[in-house]
N, C-alpha and C positions, 0 to 999 in steps of 0.2 A: 504494499499500500504506499502510495506516494504522499508526502505532506508538503504543504506550501509554506514558504518562508517569506520573511519581509523582503521586499524587492520583487517578488514574483508578480506577475500581471496576468490578468485575463481579459478577454474581449468578448463583448456581447454580440450576438447574431443581430441581424437586421430586425427579426421578429421580436427579439427581447428588447431591443432599443425602441421599437414602436410601442411596446407595452409598458416600458418603464414609467412614464408619467402616471398612468392609471394605477400602477402597483405602488407607486409613491404616495398617491392619494389614499389608497386603501390602507397602506401601512399607518399613515398619520391619523386617519379616522380610527383605526383599530387601537392606536396608542391613546388617543383621546378618550375613547369609550372605556379602555382598560383603567385609566387613571381617573375616571369620573368620581367626583366626590373627594379626591385628594387636594390638599392645599398645594400651592406651588412649591412650598418648602418640603412637604411630604413626598411630592412627586420627584423632586430633585434628590432627596435622600434615597428613595427607592431605586432610582436609576443608578446613583452612585454605587449602591449595594450590589445591584445586578451586574454592573460593570465589573466589580471586583470578583464576583462569582464566575463570570465568564472568563476573566483573565486566570483564574485558578483552574478552571476546567481546561483552558487552552494549554496551560502549563503541564497539567496531567496528561493530556493526549500527545504532547510532544516529548515528554520524557521517555527514555527507553524503558523497556519492560523489566530490565534487570533490577532485582531488589537491592543491588550493590550501587545503584546509581545515586550519587549524592543529591541530585536535583529532585529525586523522587520524594514525594511526601511520606511522612511516617504514617499517615492514615492508610495509604495504599497497601502497605504491608499488613495491615490489620484486618483487611476485608477478605474473607475466604472466598475462593473461586466459586462462582456460581451463585453467590448470595447478593442480595440487594445492600449497598452501603447504607450505614446509619450513622448519624452525627455522634461523635464520642462524647461521653458525659463529662461535664466539668465538676470538679469536686472543690 
């Protein structure tokens, strides 16, 4: 499986370029609906938290599968194969 790195680029087909404006409108409408009832401050905080979650997930998917990889999260080694990950308990 190949992975994309910073500096990689993609190109949209003509069909995708034609559909892009409608897709952007649909995305913005969906975001507005999803954040309905949030204050501007709450929405900003939620987006910041989601951005951190995405960065964490990106780091996990780009890390090598080796348990000896220093970039790998300690949490990765605690999740048994085939089970759903759960959040570690804080004490």
